[in-house]
DOMIGU-868532 format. One record per residue (C-alpha): x, y, z; residue in one letter. Coordinates in steps of 0.25 Angstrom, whole numbers, plus 5000, padded with zeros to 4 digits. Layout:
<pts>
XYZA;...
</pts>
This chain:
<pts>
499950004999M;501050104995Y;499950214992T;499550225005L;499950385008F;500950364998A;501550504994V;502950464989W;503750584983G;505050614977V;506150564986I;507250664987S;508050635001V;508850525007Q;508550415018F;509350305023A;508950165023C;509850055028A;509849945039E;509550055048A;508750135039L;508750285041N;507450315037T;507350475040Q;507150555028V;506850715026P;505450745030K;504950775017Q;505050625013Q;504650565026E;503250575022E;503450485009T;504350375017F;503450375029S;502050335021V;501650205024P;501650095013V;501149955013N;502449875011I;502449715006D;503849685002I;504249535005P;505649495008K;506549494995Q;507849544989P;507949694992L;507949734977A;506549674976N;506049734989S;506649884985L;505849864971H;504549814979A;504749944990L;504850044978G;503649984971K;502849994985A;503250124989T;503350204976G;504850234979M;505950234969S;507050144974I;508450134966S;509450024971F;510749954966S;510549804963N;511949794969D;511349844983L;510249764985V;510749634978S;510749514988G;509949594998K;508549555003N;507549645009A;506649605021P;505049595019E;504449725022V;502949735024H;501949825030G;501449965030R;502650065032M;503350185026S;504150185015R;505350225023K;505150095032E;504850005020A;506250055013L;506950035027R;506449895029R;506849845014V;508149895017L;508349845030E;509649755032G;510049785018S;511149895021G;510549995011L;509950115012Q;509050215004G;509550344997K;508450444992I;508850524980E;507850604971E;506850514968N;507350374972S;507850304983I;509250234982Y;509650114989I;511050114994Q;511950055004P;511850125018A;513050195023P;513850125035K;513750205048A;514650315051G;515150325035I;514650435027Q;513850395015K;514850415004R;513950324995E;512950444994E;513550484981N;513950354975T;513150314964S;512450174963L;512050094952N;510550084954L;509350014948D;508150094951K;506850034955V;505750054945E;504750114954V;504650264952R;504350354963A;502950394963K;502150494971K;500750444976F;499650524977Y;498350494986E;497150494978V;496050564985G;496050644998P;496250525007M;497450425005P;497450275002G;497550284987L;498750344980A;499150354965L;500450404960T;500350534951K;500550444938E;499050394942E;498450524945I;497650584933P;497950734937G;498950824940N;499250794955V;500150894961Q;500850854975S;501550924985L;502350844997S;502650885011A;504050915005K;503550994994D;502651085005I;503751105015K;504851145004E;503851244998A;503751325011H;502451385006T;501451435017L;500151385012T;499551265004I;499051364993T;500551434991D;501151294991L;500251254979M;500351384972N;501951364971Q;501951204968K;500751154960L;500151174947Q;498851254944S;498851314957V;498751464961T;498351544974V;497451664975N;497751744989D;496451814990Y;496551825006Q;498051865006S;498451755016N;499251635012P;498351535019F;497051595012Q;497451584997M;496551514986D;497151414980L;496951394964Q;497151254958Y;496851244943R;495851354946G;495151304957F;495151364971T;495351314986A;495251434994S;494951475008P;494051595004Q;492551565006L;491851594992G;492951534983T;492451424974A;493351304979Q;493851204969G;494951124976I;494751014987S;495851024998V;496150895006F;497050885019L;497150735022D;496050695015G;495050805022I;494450905013R;494851045020V;493951135010N;493151195021E;491651165020P;491251315020F;491751355006G;492651235003D;493751335007V;495151285010V;495951345023N;497251335019W;497751385031D;497251255037M;498151165030I;499451135037P;500651135026M;501751065036N;500850955038A;500650915024L;501250795017S;500750825003S;499850904995L;499250854982E;498450944971M;497450854964I;496850914951P;495550914946G;494150864950S;494550744957N;493350684963P;494050604974I;494350734981Y;492950764982G;491950884981L;492551024979G;493750954970T;493451044957L;494951074954G;495650984962G;496050934977A;497250974986L;497550844995S;498450875006M;499050755016R;499650785029T;500950725035K;500950605044S;501850555055G;502050435048F;502850525038D;504050505048G;504750565059K;504650735056S;504850865062L;504750985054D;504751125058A;504851265051E;504851405055V;504651515045L;504751665046T;504851785037G;504051885030S;502651945034F;502851895048G;502651745044R;503051635054K;502751495053Q;503051365060L;502851235054Q;503051115062I;502750975059S;503250825066A;502850685064G;503250555068N;502750405069N;503150275075N;502650195064G;501250175070V;500850305076V;501250445069A;500950595072G;501150715064F;501050855068L;501151005061S;500951145065G;501051265056N;501051385063F;501151525055F;500951675057L;501151795048E;500851945048D;500651935033G;501152005022W;500052105021R;499652195032D;498852145042N;498752005038S;499251905049P;498951765048S;499351635058K;499151485054V;499151385064N;499051225059Q;499251105067V;499150965061F;499250835068G;499150685064K;499250555072A;499250425065E;499350285068W;499650165058Q;499950025056N;500249935044D;498949945038R;498250075043A;498650215048R;497650315056L;497850455057G;497150585065F;497650715061S;497250845066M;497350985060L;497251135067Y;497351255060A;497151405067G;497351505058N;497151655057K;497351715043L;497351855038T;496951875023G;496752015020N;496351985006G;496652074992L;497152204990L;496752294979P;497752324969Q;497852474972Q;498352424987M;499152314980V;500052424973D;500152504986Q;500552394996N;500152254994P;500352225008K;499252305013Q;497752245015V;496552295010Y;495752265022T;496052175034S;495952105041P;495451975035D;495651865044E;495251715044S;495351625056K;495451475053N;495351355062D;495351215059L;495351085066F;495350955057Q;495450815062F;495650685054Q;495650535056L;496250455044S;496750325041G;497150215031I;497050065032W;497749975022D;496749865021V;497749795011T;498949835003D;497949874992T;496749944999F;496650045011N;495650115017I;495650275022T;494850355029G;494750495036Q;493850565045I;493950705048Y;493450835055K;493750985052R;493351105059N;493751235054S;493351375057K;493651505049R;493351655055K;493651755045A;493651915047K;493751995034T;493852145034S;493452195020D;493152335014I;491752375017N;491452395003E;489952425006N;490252535016F;489352635010G;488152555011G;487352504998T;486952564985D;485552584990A;485952655003R;487252715005A;487852725020N;487852865024R;488952925033A;488552945048T;489253035059P;490352985068R;489552985081I;489853085091N;489253035105P;489153185109N;488253225096Q;486853205093Q;486553125081Y;485053095082L;483753165085Y;483553205101G;482153205106F;481753275119A;481253175130D;480953265141V;480053165149N;481153065148R;480252945143D;481152905133G;480352965121K;480453095114P;479553195119D;478153205111Y;476853265110N;475753165111D;474353215105F;473253125109A;471953125100V;471053105113N;470253235114V;468853215111A;468453285097A;467053325091D;466653265077A;467553375070N;468753335078G;468653465088N;469253425101P;468253435112L;468453495127T;467753425139N;466453495137S;466453455123G;466853585117A;467753595105I;469253635110C;469753735099A;471053805105P;471753915099V;472953905108D;473453815120F;472753915130T;471353865126D;470653795139P;470053685130C;471353625128L;471253585143N;469853535142D;469953435130L;469153305130A;470153205131V;469653065129G;470152945137T;469652835128N;469752845113F;468452765111G;467652825122S;467352965126N;466352925139A;467352995149D;467253135142L;466053225144S;464753225138A;464953345131A;466253285126V;465553165121R;464453235114A;465453315106A;466453215103Q;466253155089G;466653035082T;467453005069V;467552875060A;468652785066A;469852795058A;470152655058D;468652635053G;468152575065S;466852665066G;466752795073N;467552845085V;467652955094L;468453085089N;469653125097W;470653225093T;471953285098Y;472153395109N;471753525101P;473053585106G;473753515095I;473153595086N;473653725091I;475053655094E;476053725087P;476953615086D;476453465089P;477953435092T;478053545101A;478953525113F;478253505121P;476853535114A;476053645119S;474853555119T;474553495133S;474653355137G;475453305124V;476853325127Y;477553205132N;476353135137Q;476452985140P;476152895127I;474752855130A;475052725123S;476052625130A;476252555116Q;476552685109F;477552715120D;478252585117Q;478252615103V;478952745104V;479952695113R;480152575103Y;480452665092A;481352755100L;482252635105A;482252575089N;482152695081Y;483352665073G;482852535069L;481452595065L;481952705057V;482752595050A;481452505047S;480952625038G;479452615041S;478552585052V;478352445046G;479052315049G;480052345061F;479452475064A;478052425064A;477952435079I;478052585078L;476552595071Q;475152525073N;474452575061T;473052535065K;472352675065L;471752745077H;470252745075P;470152895079G;471352965073T;471752875062G;473252865067F;474052735069D;473752665082T;475252705084Y;476352765076N;477652795079Y;478252845066N;479752865066I;479952865052F;479353005049N;480753065048A;481252965056L;480653015068G;481753115071V;480753235070G;479953165082G;478953045079V;477453085076Q;476652965080G;475352905085F;474852825096Y;473452775101T;473452775117D;472852675126D;471552745126A;471452745111G;471852885107F;472752925097S;473953005098H;474953085090Q;476253065095Y;477353185091I;478653175096E;479453315099L;480553355089P;481953315092P;482653415101I;483953385095S;484453345081T;485653265076P;487053315072A;486953245059N;485753225050P;484953085050I;484852995038G;484952865033T;486352815034V;486152675026G;485752545029G;484752435024L;483252455023G;482752605028S;484252615033G;484852675045S;484652815050T;485552905057G;486453025058P;487253045044V;488253145039I;487953245028L;488953305019D;489053455015A;487853435007N;486953385017G;487053235010Q;487353115019S;488653045015I;488952905009P;489852825017R;490252775004D;490652884994G;490152804983R;488652844986Y;489052984985G;489252954969A;489853084963D;489653164975G;488753254971S;487653214980V;488353134991L;489653144996A;490553034987N;491853024998T;491152915006G;491252935023Y;492352885031I;491952905046E;491052775050G;491152705038T;491452555039P;492552515029T;492752375033A;491852255033L;492252145042I;491652005040T;491751885050D;491451745046T;491651615053Q;491551475047I;491551355055D;491751215048Q;491651075052K;492050955043G;492050815046I;492250695036G;492750565033G;493250475021A;493550335018L;494350285006Q;494650135001L;495850124993N;496450014984W;497850034979N;497949924968L;498949894958E;498049944946Q;497050004954H;496950134964K;495550144970F;494950204981M;493450234986V;493050324997G;491950395004A;491950535012S;490950615020V;491350755023D;490450835032K;490550985035S;489851095043D;489951245041S;489551365049I;489751505043Y;489451645048D;489951785045S;489651935048K;490152065043Q;490352205050Y;490952335047L;492252395052G;493252495047L;494652495041L;495852565048D;497052625041A;497652485038N;496252435032R;496152355044R;494652335047A;494152355062F;492952365068V;492452495075A;491052515077P;491252655083E;491952705070L;490852665061L;489652735058G;488452725069W;487552655057E;488452525056Y;487952415062Y;488952305059T;490152375066N;490752265073S;490852115073P;489652115084A;488752185073N;489252095062G;488152055053V;488051905050G;488151875035L;487551715037N;487551595045D;487851485039F;487851345043S;488151205033G;488451075032N;488850975021S;489150825019I;489850775007T;489950615006K;490750564994S;491250424988I;492350424980Y;493250314972A;494550324963S;495150224955E;496550224947T;496650114938W;498050084932T;497749974921P;499249994916I;500350044923K;500350174915S;498950204916L;498050234927S;496550284926I;495850344939T;494350354940A;493750434953A;492350474957A;491750544969R;490250554973F;489950664982N;488750704990H;488650834997N;487450885006A;487651035011V;486751105021N;486851255023N;486051335033K;486251485030L;485551615036A;486151735027V;485951885032N;485051935023A;485552075026L;486752045016T;485852045004S;485452185006F;486652245013G;487952235021D;488452275034V;488552415030N;487052415028S;486752365041I;486652495050L;486252535063N;485052625066F;484952745074L;483752785085N;483652915079L;482852985090V;483753005104R;482853055116V;483353175123C;483053165138T;482853265147D;483953205157T;483853325166N;482553335167N;482353485165D;481253475155G;482053505142T;482953435133I;484453485131D;484753415117P;486253435118A;486353365132T;485053275133E;485053215119C;485853085117P;487153115108S;487853015100G;487252885095L;487252795108A;486052725110G;485452765096A;486152655087I;485152545085V;485952425079P;485552375066F;484252285066N;483852205053P;482452195058A;482352345052V;482752295037L;481652275027P;481252125023Q;481552045011T;480452005001A;480451885009Q;480151945022G;481551935028Q;482252045035N;483452085026I;484352095038G;484151965045D;484751825042F;483951755033R;483251625038P;484351505037P;484251435024E;484551285025T;485051225012D;485451085009K;486151034996F;486650904991K;487650874981Y;488150754974R;489250734964S;489850614957F;491350654952N;492150564944P;493550574938S;494250484928L;495750504924G;497050424920A;498550424920T;499450364909W;500950344911Q;501250374897A;502650344900T;503650334911E;503750484912E;502350534907L;500950524914N;499750564907V;498450584914Y;496950624913G;495850644921N;494350704921V;493550724935G;492350784940R;492250854954G;491150934961A;491051044971R;489851064980T;489551214983P;490151264996T;489351305007V;489651455005I;489251434989E;487851384993L;487751485005G;488051594994C;487351524982A;486351604973F;484951554973D;484251564960P;482851514966R;481751614965P;480851644978L;479451604976P;478651704967G;479951764962S;480951744950T;482151804957I;483151714962P;483251694977R;484551744980S;484151874974I;482751904979E;483151864992E;484351954991Q;485351854995R;486751874994T;488151824996C;489451905000T;490551805003L;491151775013P;489951815022G;488751815016A;487951695011M;486451675006S;485551555004G;485951414999D;485351384986P;485951274978Y;487251274970L;487751154961K;488951084964Q;490151124956V;490551014946R;491950994939S;492550924929T;494150914928S;494950874916Y;496550854917E;497550794908V;498950794911G;500350734910A;501550714919R;502850654919G;504450664921K;505350734911L;506550674919T;506650604932D;506650744938T;505750824930L;504250794931E;503250874924W;501650884922N;500550944913A;498950944914A;497851014908V;496551014916Y;495051074916R;494051084926T;492651124923D;491751164933L;490151164932T;489251244942D;490451314947D;490151414959I;490451554959Y;490151674966F;489151734957V;488351874956A;486851864953V;486652014955N;487152154959A;487352114973T;487251964975D;488251854972S;488051704976F;488751584972F;488251514960Q;488451404951N;489051474939I;489251364928G;490651314923D;492051354927T;493351294920R;494851274925R;495651214916Q;497251224914G;498651174912L;499651134922E;500951084921M;502351064929G;503551014930I;504650984941K;505950924943G;507250924948S;508750944943Y;509950924952G;509751004964K;508551084958A;507051054957S;505851134951F;504351124947G;503551214938L;502151214936N;501251284926Y;499751304926A;498651364917L;497351374924T;496151424917D;494951454927A;493751504920T;492251524921F;491451454911Q;489951514913S;489351644912N;489251714927I;488851844932K;489851884944L;489852004954A;491052074952S;490852224955P;492252264953N;492452204940N;492452314929S;491552244921S;490452224931A;489152294929G;489052434935N;487652474934V;486552434944Y;485452394936D;483952334939L;484252204938R;485452204949N;484552124957G;484452014947L;485551994937D;486052134935G;487552154931N;487852264942Y;489352234945Q;489252084939Q;490152024929I;490051914919F;490751804917I;491051724904K;491551584901P;493051584900G;493251704911N;494451664920R;494151644935M;494851734945P;496151704953G;496651594943I;497851634934P;497951564921L;499451534922H;500051484935N;501551434937L;502551394948N;503951354949A;504851294959N;506351274960F;507151224971R;508651204971Y;509551124981E;510751224982V;511351124992T;510851004999P;510451105011N;510051235003W;508851234993I;508251354986V;506951354979G;506051454971L;504551464967N;503851534957M;502351544955V;501751624944M;500251644941H;499751724929S;498551844930K;497151814935S;495851874936F;495351914949I;494051894956R;493051984952G;493551974937N;492951834935E;492451884921N;493951934918N;493352074913Q;493852174923H;494652284918R;495452384926A;494952524924G;493852624926A;492552564932A;491252604927S;490352674938P;489252604945L;487752644941D;486852624954L;485852714949C;484752604951L;484952594966I;485552744971T;484552834978P;483952934969A;484753074968G;486053004969Q;487252974960P;487152824956C;488352814946I;489652784955I;490952794948D;492052694952R;493452684953A;494352594942G;494452444943F;495852374944G;496252244936P;495652114938G;496852024937E;498051984945T;499251984937A;500151854936G;501251834946Y;502551764948T;503051744962V;504351664967F;504651614980N;506051574985F;506351484996Q;507751425001T;508151325012S;509451285019Y;509451155027K;510351205039I;510351045045S;509550925042P;508450985050E;508451135049W;508151215035T;508151365034L;507251415023G;506951545015L;505751565006R;505451694999I;504051694994N;503851804982N;505251814980L;505251924970F;504152004978D;503051994967K;501752064969E;500651984964Y;499251944967A;498651804967S;497151844969A;496251954967G;494852024965R;494252134960L;493752244970G;493652384975L;494752454983N;494152524995A;495552604997F;495552674984S;495852824982P;494852914983S;494152974972I;492953024980R;492952934993G;493652985006V;494852895010I;494752835025G;495952795033E;496052655027S;496152715014G;494552665012F;493952745002N;492452785005Y;491952794992N;491852664986S;491752704972A;493252754973D;493552614975W;494552564964Q;494252434958G;495452344961S;496052204961S;496052144974F;497352074974L;497851954983G;499252004983I;500451894986G;501451904996A;502651984994P;504051934995R;504251855008S;505351775015A;505251665025F;506251585032I;506051455037T;506851355046L;506451225046S;506651105054Y;506550955048E;506850835058F;507850745052Q;507950625060P;509050555052D;510050665057K;509750625070R;
</pts>
């Protein structure tokens, strides 16, 4: 069973093997020598045993017939390492093994105390005809292995030695430098958060990125359940024994394998006794310690590694730290091995994102905004095993559990700081606690209400409405000295005059009831009101009306309620809905007035409310509050917001107009100021997200390693649970553009001014379970031909529960504003019967601010308040797929291998794609899609909406290639491939404001890759080239407001299918972020046995950036925006814009240099210089607007923020590569043979 865990690589170091065999070799070869295999060699001549050993292990063994002639080898049987097998075969022979280049040479063992002078002696050797071959595990789990020549695809691999010698920081950087068809995109500006592109497919840590590569660690798929993202910072590089990049839609690797699969395996204590340590220090304050150790006693083994990293980062305010610990404990006997492993990662990464080209030109080390921090935590446990049932049949299995958490805080430009196009936010004053900003109303009697005059309609009247005295005479006073005013016939019960004099009863008339209930007694006001010069006099001249107790307990409560909730009620906009408590519209039968009505909506009540109420005796009253005795320092107006908006003190310009916070809404400045406004304006948008993910699963695989058949069949179950929530709030940017929270520095109106007031975007929970069965067969009918067929059936069930904040469909955090109780009561604190406005009226806004309450907002057509979370929607999806593949390899000659394959793959929509999917189904009675009519929207990474169905993505891949050797030391390969996707998923615009994930039709990735590697003397080299052509193959409409070719007119159809800020993609347009030409080269030279130098080159051609998916964006002048359809009348609606920047990243070439010197057998000193020639380049980009553009009209703040967004220049936001940097390493490698 030589195939179990077999990874036999190029052998290039020496070990001795004799009667007392020295079995120690350098660490990088221990992993190969110590891999256990099954050996069954009988006692026989030594030459025969060496031949048998070579065939059983894949080793190339050379020896002289003279050396082995007449020597016999003992029986060697059982499961053991190659190292142990060779020792046993040579036991007692007086011979040893010497390893040079690709072969093991058998030679006499030196005698004790004598120098090995024979090392340079040439031997007449007869080479065993068994070539050294490397075996590749087929599938994520071990148990079945094929040579490269048997695999119908361009599998690329790196060993632990390759990984260690590369001295790269991350997996993505390693692959970018070493492998074909690999590029990286640094959208986050953090080495641990790069997007990996392989053949145009992506494995990325960024939510919302379409993933197309499956990533495995020891058979566990580490693509996270939520979004299929890959957290590269959770993979411990110094614990890896191998890395393999498997191309195409290989069904064995399961769902998500559209373009390829990356399979990594960790080290084992059975690899041999080891102790490695390396410390690194250098540029950017980078410090790193990597340490690992392993050992075994033949039965029990252990391995432990740690990676501890921290740096300040090469850009401003960009520190990161990474802590990884991996451990593995194993047990084995002759037929079985059982292992338990644990992985912990606790990392804090700062990735401050892209930088506009204008700022790159100034200083590429600066950041656009900061901080953008991610805290990733992982606990992973795995129990795995292999059982060799027979020499040709084994069973492998595993179970695992993963718990990962990501907490992220992103700080971005607050692009919508000015509010919405329909209602711009207005500047408000900085609140001085000693200044009055609201209307002050006198409260002389200190009852907590403004002073008022209460005119009761309770005086008996004749048929003509004339008031009567107690004698039944008409009272018609000329002035307040008329005695009849003191003798009025005042009733005590609206429905009866029995308590009045007979004369009054005889004189009192009746009238038709206003409510149609018949005739009622006629009552009127105190006639003093007719001679009152001012019904709102302070106090009124009419007696008995000033501050009389309200004769209705209910109305008294209404008044007090209104005063306490004034701001909310004003924001509700009318007496309906939230404010219905202020009015009872049932008509009073006598006056026809409302039963009660406290109408604050007439001039917002700031002149004093004039209302009505019916007292407990049934009489109607007119309630008139006295005018304010103090007026605010600033005028009162609408400051912005949703619904009826928020009202409070505003700032006026010299022309008496309110000032838009965003000068864009001042247009040309002819009507409104177009400078914008600094004080109190939020410039930072902060988003907090948290994702909790749990995964559990297992797999069982049966493997047959036969002479002509390599067959496996397996099954797996993977279950995951995810919880996601997010919130947003507002902040400010300091002079270094670092976001901070300071509620006291923002305008009073902003509710979301702190994390405590952050607005939740959505609550999500979901789970999925995937069940799969798979099989693979490699048939070798003749030695030179291998035919491989594989298939996998997947059943995937997804359950999502999502509650979305409907508010995100109508506005954002800039529109969520506080309210003000506009009425302040000025209390007669000294009880002198008068009010001094300067001392007895409240100043500032303390106690007047009413926190935002969504209840005041309007309702949707479906009757739901737009400020509430939508009712949770539970959706269930099921996906099934059967994916086959077929391939063949042909060993045309000893030096040429040709292959070809075709395969099918599938990817089910991720949770975030389903949560942000467009729902085209109309609501009952409508033809408009549900997502449009309900005004659902999706703003990544925070907002999600609905869960309509998305089709799974299907892939078909084709590959034809060849590989071989030009000489014994020179290898080459070449391949062409194509992968076509149907029902691909992309983030697509459906109108001017809303984007969703949708199945967009077809996309294609095709290309050419070739490479050559070899050695000559003391030099070794490798050269890889790839042409990667990734294109859209369907017509698509996409939101890209900063693309020069996007629509600029807001027209009547924007709610449905308008073109405002949309671009159109046509078949053949190239995908962003994928260079067409890619080249990497590596050169290594051994100056002396102890001194090595190396040079690496990475070259990528230009590529389009995100936002330029139609490849039509051009730099230059921007057409103005036409917003006339939604701009308030009388205000300019044509908005000029600053010009655009380019829509591409330039091609680049970067060189990296490294050298090492072995101070002693254990200690090595190293130097690595990245970006040797200090090349400035960008690996990623997107179109955007630079908020720190120079002023054309807008005022500039401390941070450089331009408060007129129409001045913002269109720019290419670039992911700039790190400048030249140098790092020194000191490494220790345990060398037991030197002890």
